C-alpha positions as semicolon CSV with decimal commas, in nm:
position;residue;x (nm);y (nm);z (nm)
1;M;0,054;1,783;-0,498
2;A;0,201;1,489;-0,296
3;Q;0,173;1,107;-0,368
4;Y;0,097;0,863;-0,084
5;L;0,063;0,492;-0,029
6;L;-0,255;0,368;0,111
7;A;-0,150;0,017;0,253
8;L;-0,387;-0,260;0,311
9;Y;-0,303;-0,556;0,526
10;Y;-0,456;-0,910;0,547
11;T;-0,506;-1,197;0,740
12;D;-0,502;-1,574;0,609
13;E;-0,881;-1,564;0,670
14;M;-1,068;-1,554;0,400
15;P;-1,414;-1,344;0,383
16;S;-1,755;-1,480;0,409
17;A;-1,927;-1,517;0,052
18;E;-2,119;-1,233;0,110
19;E;-1,859;-1,019;0,251
20;F;-1,647;-1,099;-0,065
21;Q;-1,944;-0,988;-0,290
22;R;-1,942;-0,648;-0,070
23;L;-1,596;-0,617;-0,157
24;C;-1,610;-0,664;-0,538
25;V;-1,856;-0,364;-0,541
26;D;-1,750;-0,133;-0,284
27;V;-1,381;-0,141;-0,383
28;P;-1,436;-0,071;-0,756
29;A;-1,661;0,192;-0,668
30;L;-1,372;0,346;-0,444
31;N;-1,147;0,326;-0,737
32;A;-1,406;0,504;-0,984
33;K;-1,464;0,757;-0,736
34;M;-1,053;0,829;-0,689
35;E;-1,059;0,841;-1,054
36;D;-1,348;1,088;-1,085
37;A;-1,145;1,311;-0,829
38;S;-0,832;1,276;-0,993
39;V;-0,625;1,141;-0,730
40;F;-0,590;0,775;-0,829
41;V;-0,227;0,701;-0,969
42;F;-0,205;0,334;-0,929
43;Q;-0,370;0,020;-0,734
44;G;-0,283;-0,321;-0,704
45;G;-0,330;-0,669;-0,503
46;L;-0,045;-0,867;-0,377
47;P;-0,147;-1,222;-0,322
48;P;0,094;-1,359;-0,048
49;E;0,128;-1,723;-0,176
50;S;0,298;-1,549;-0,486
51;A;0,581;-1,343;-0,286
52;T;0,935;-1,447;-0,275
53;V;1,206;-1,325;-0,045
54;V;1,555;-1,249;-0,122
55;R;1,788;-1,227;0,158
56;P;2,168;-1,135;0,155
57;S;2,342;-1,450;0,323
58;G;2,701;-1,493;0,368
59;G;2,819;-1,371;-0,012
60;D;2,499;-1,545;-0,147
61;F;2,159;-1,521;-0,136
62;L;1,882;-1,694;0,050
63;I;1,563;-1,703;-0,144
64;T;1,248;-1,815;0,046
65;D;0,869;-1,817;-0,025
66;G;0,715;-1,510;0,115
67;P;0,583;-1,274;0,245
68;Y;0,857;-1,140;0,448
69;T;0,731;-1,053;0,764
70;E;0,662;-1,340;1,021
71;T;0,306;-1,255;1,129
72;K;-0,041;-1,333;1,078
73;E;-0,096;-1,016;0,850
74;H;0,068;-0,946;0,514
75;L;0,031;-0,662;0,260
76;G;-0,239;-0,743;0,061
77;G;-0,282;-0,469;-0,194
78;F;-0,248;-0,074;-0,204
79;W;-0,331;0,222;-0,385
80;I;-0,092;0,547;-0,496
81;I;-0,276;0,869;-0,483
82;D;-0,185;1,198;-0,564
83;V;-0,328;1,464;-0,360
84;A;-0,262;1,813;-0,204
85;D;-0,140;1,684;0,149
86;L;-0,167;1,423;0,435
87;D;-0,532;1,521;0,557
88;A;-0,645;1,461;0,193
89;A;-0,468;1,133;0,190
90;L;-0,635;1,072;0,519
91;E;-0,991;1,126;0,409
92;W;-0,943;0,871;0,123
93;A;-0,760;0,638;0,349
94;K;-1,098;0,641;0,575
95;L;-1,292;0,555;0,250
96;A;-1,050;0,284;0,170
97;A;-1,086;0,138;0,522
98;V;-1,473;0,143;0,479
99;A;-1,452;-0,026;0,147
100;C;-1,217;-0,303;0,228
101;R;-1,323;-0,336;0,592
102;R;-0,961;-0,333;0,703
103;P;-0,718;-0,096;0,836
104;V;-0,533;0,127;0,595
105;E;-0,190;0,243;0,660
106;V;-0,099;0,593;0,490
107;A;0,274;0,674;0,410
108;P;0,392;0,954;0,198
109;F;0,613;0,860;-0,138
110;E;0,938;0,948;-0,129
111;M;0,977;1,167;-0,430
112;R;1,327;1,292;-0,423
113;T;1,614;1,175;-0,631
114;I;1,918;0,990;-0,445
115;D;2,110;1,308;-0,544
116;E;1,887;1,492;-0,369
117;L;1,817;1,248;-0,051
118;L;2,252;1,265;-0,053
119;A;2,217;1,661;-0,023
120;A;1,971;1,634;0,242
121;S;2,158;1,394;0,453
122;A;2,447;1,580;0,437
123;A;2,288;1,902;0,535
124;G;2,138;1,719;0,856
125;E;1,767;1,745;0,716
126;L;1,719;1,353;0,731
């Protein structure tokens, strides 16, 4: 099994009241389906107005309101799932994209320790 991040990106545009009501039904239904399939690990939302960015700056740190990116989209939520492979993660991402009516980015979680990563780097495997 491997863990994957299913990342949801949002814009500042708020959904209509009707769309919000559908999301409030569809997303919990997807979560339940993931739990029933024993792939659900963790899920969370990330409201952009609560983000803070910490940047090194000349030996000190610059702390500003987030999110980090200077685009119209921001990371708004995510799931961590534990599935057999990328193909299985993509199938769950399709369901998430339908439930949330948004694109879903899929990325494998790096599960190696720092020592394993250093060894892989030294061996030219990264």
